[in-house]
N, C-alpha and C positions, 0 to 999 in steps of 0.2 A: 768511060771511067769505070774502074773497079771500086765499088762503093763499100766503105767501112765507116760511114759517117756516124751512124747511131750505135748504141750499145749492142745491137744484135750482130754487128760486124759480119754480115752475111756474104761479103765479097762478090756481090752480084755485078754483072756487066750491065751498066746503064748507058746505052747509046743515046744520041740526041733525040731519037724518035721511039726507041723501044725501052720499056721498063721491065725490070725483074726484081727479085728479092723481096724483102719484107714490106717495103713501101709500094712496090709495084709501079713506080714512077720512072719515066725516062730521065735523061740528064737535063733536058729542056724543062724550064719551069712550067707547070700546069696550074692554071689559076681558075677559080670558080666564082670569085666576086671581088670587087674593089670599090669601096664606098665609105662614106663617113659613117661612123658607128658611135652611138651615144650611150651604149650600155656597158662600157668598161668602168673601172673605178673612177671616181670623180676627178682626181688629178691627172688622169690620162684622157678621159673623154672631154673634160672641160666644157665650155659652152658651145663650141663649134663641132666637136666630134673628133674621134681618132680615125685617121686614114687607114682603114683595115684592108689588107690584101690577103685573101684566103688561098692557100696552096691546097691542091688536091693530094690524095694519098696520105698514108700515115704508117709509121713503123710500130705503133701500138695496135692493140686489138680490143679496145674497150667495148664491151657488149652493150653499154648504156649510152654510147656516144650520140649526142643530139645532132652532130654534123655528119651523120651516117652517109648522106648522099655523096659527100666528098671524101670522107675518111675511109669508108668501106666500099662504096660503089664507084669511086674514082671519077666522078663527074668533073669536067673541067675542060679547058682549052689551053693547048701549048702556045707559048709566046716566046719571042726572042728577048734577050737581055735588054736590048734597046727599047723594045716595047714596054718592058717592065719599068725601065727608067722613066719613060713617058707617063706611065700610069701614076708613078710616084709624084711626078710634077703636076699632073692634073689634080690629084688629091690635095696637094699643097696649095694650088691655085684656088681651090674651093674652100680653103680655110682650115685644113686639117692641122691640128696641134702637133701631130707626130705621124710617122708612118709605122704602122703596126703589122708586122709580118706574123700571120696566124698559122700555127702548125708548120714552122719552117725547118724542123730538125733534119729532114731528109733533103732539104734544099740549102744547107749551110754553105755549100760551094757557090750557089747562085747569089745568096745574100751577101757573102763576102765580096764577090766580084762586083756586084752592084754598088755596094757602099764604098769600095775602093775607087771605082772608075766614075761613079756619079754621086759624089758627096751630097748629103741631104741638108737643106737649110733648117730642118726641124729634127728633134730627136728620133732615133731609130729604136723601135720596140721589138724585142724577141719574145713572142707570145707562144709558149710551147707547153707540151704535156709533162715536161720535167725529165723525160727519158732521153738525155743527151750524154754524149761522151765528153769528158773533160778535155781530151786532146782536140776535139772538134771545136769546142768553145774557145780554146786558146787562140785559134786562128781568127776569131772574131774580136779579140781584144783591141780596144781603141776604135772599133767600128760601131758596136752596139752601145747605146746609151742607157737603155732601160731593159731589164730582164723581167719577164712576167711569167714565171713557171708555175705549173701545178706541182703540188706535192700530194699525190693521190693516196698513197699507202705507205705505211712503215711495216706492213705485214706481208711477207712473201707469199703466203697462201692466198690471201685476198688478191694480191697483184697478179698471181698466176691464174686464178679463177676468173677474174673480171677483165684483165687486160692482156692475158697470155704473155706476161713478162714477170716471172718470179724474181728476177734480179732487179726489178724496178726500185725497191727501197735503196739498195746500194748505189745504183746508177744515179738516181735522182738526188740523193743527199750529197753525193760527191759533186754533181753538176751544180747544185745550188750554192755550195760552198765556193766553187770557182766563179760563179756569177757575182756573188757578193764581193769576192776578192777583186774582181775587175772594176766593179762600179763604186765600191766604197759605200758610205752612208748615203741615204736618200738626200737629194738636193732639189730644191724647189725654186721656181721663179717668183717674181714679185706678184704675179697673178695667181699663185698657188698651184700652178701646174708642175708636174714632176719633170725635171730636166735630166736627172740621172739617178740610178738606184735600182733596187730589186724589190719587187712586190711578189710575195709568195701566196699562191691561191690554194685553197682546199675546198673541194666540193663534198659536202656531207651526203653520204649514201644512206638509204633507209636501214635502220638497225645498226648503223656503224658510228654511233657517237663516241664509242671508246676509241675507235680509229682516229676520229677527229681530234680528240683530246691528246692522244699520243703524238700526233703531228704537231699540235700546238706546243706540247712539252718540248719536243725536239727543237722547234724554232726558237722558243724562249731560252733554251739551254745553250744554243749554238751562237746566238748573235746578241751582243749587248743592246740595251734599249736605245732606240733611235737609229739603229743600223738598217733594218728592213721594215717594210710594211707587210701586214698579214691581211688577207682577204678571205673571210669565211663565207662560203657560198651555199645558199639553200635552194638554188634553182633546179635541183634535180627533178626531171620529168621522165616517167617511164617511156621508153622509146624502143622501137624495133621489136624483134622477136625475143621475148624474155621467158619463153616457156621453160627453159632449163634453169632459170634463175628466178623462181617465184618470189624470193625475198626482195627483189628489185621492182616488183610490179605495182608499187604504190609510191605516193609522194611522201615527203617528210611529215611527221606529226608535229604539232606545235610544241609539245614538250621536248622533242629531240632538238629542235632549233634553239629553244630557250636554254636547254642544258648546255649546249655547245657555246652559245653566246655568253652565258654567265661564266663559263670556264675561261673563255678568252679574256673577259673583263677582269677576272680575278688574277689571271697571269700578268695582266698589264701589257698585253700585246697591242701595239698601235696599229690601226688599220681600219677595216671596213667589214660590215655585216650586211647581208641581203635580207630584204623582207621576203616572206613566203610567197608573196604575190608574184615574185620573179619566176616561179615554177609554172610557167605557161608556155605552150608550144610556140606562140607567136613571138617569143623572144629569140627564137632561132632565126638567123637571117635567111632570106630566100636565096638559094644558090642558083642563080639564073644567068650568070655571065655578065651581070651588071658591071660596068666600068672596064670590061676586058677588051 
């Protein structure tokens, strides 16, 4: 396949076994982990966990990525579409409330084929970095039930410095508008679990509370109350080689999280906030081919 799935539109030739381009991945799905995950937002994790399937590779280049082993180092194992369907079934049999495709942007073709040919008995979650093409997302309409995108930046300079994607703000805001158009307002089951809708995440970076407030202003201004949920995340943990980014070599200060949390409350954004205790390395899943 000649790949233009993500906003980079690099036109790379991705054969079934050979990967090129921004994501470095072949056409075949490469997975690093498939397991029940209890650390998503409450209406997604529920009591039994979200059935998370982690794809390897990434079309972003976030210098602070906690999933570096799979996003930068490309650890994982290629599987067939049939095996991927089996994995979904195994997670559902273990009680997964939903099937949660993590970092699926460069595998949109795989997710679409899977959901068309192997419909799920539980909601399908698209858990992404927000760097998606609207045209690619439209091919998923009617297949994805819950969109769980990041909105990392509204500042092109920060997006270029930290994720090698200065066009991120334009791409992500357009993508999120398309996601919300597809899902409509959030819908919940009698058990309080999310059945359909969009949850927008923002990870606060050290010294970037102004960025967090700008993101919240955008969400509040774009979507009427009750349309989306907002998840303010404080789990940032210094990770990898940050010698060139000394401003990112510390965790959040209590006043930074408090300022952002108060701002969210004053805006009236419905959603979730993390405790600072989430900023621990053990919250990053072990990528060891579990469930593959």
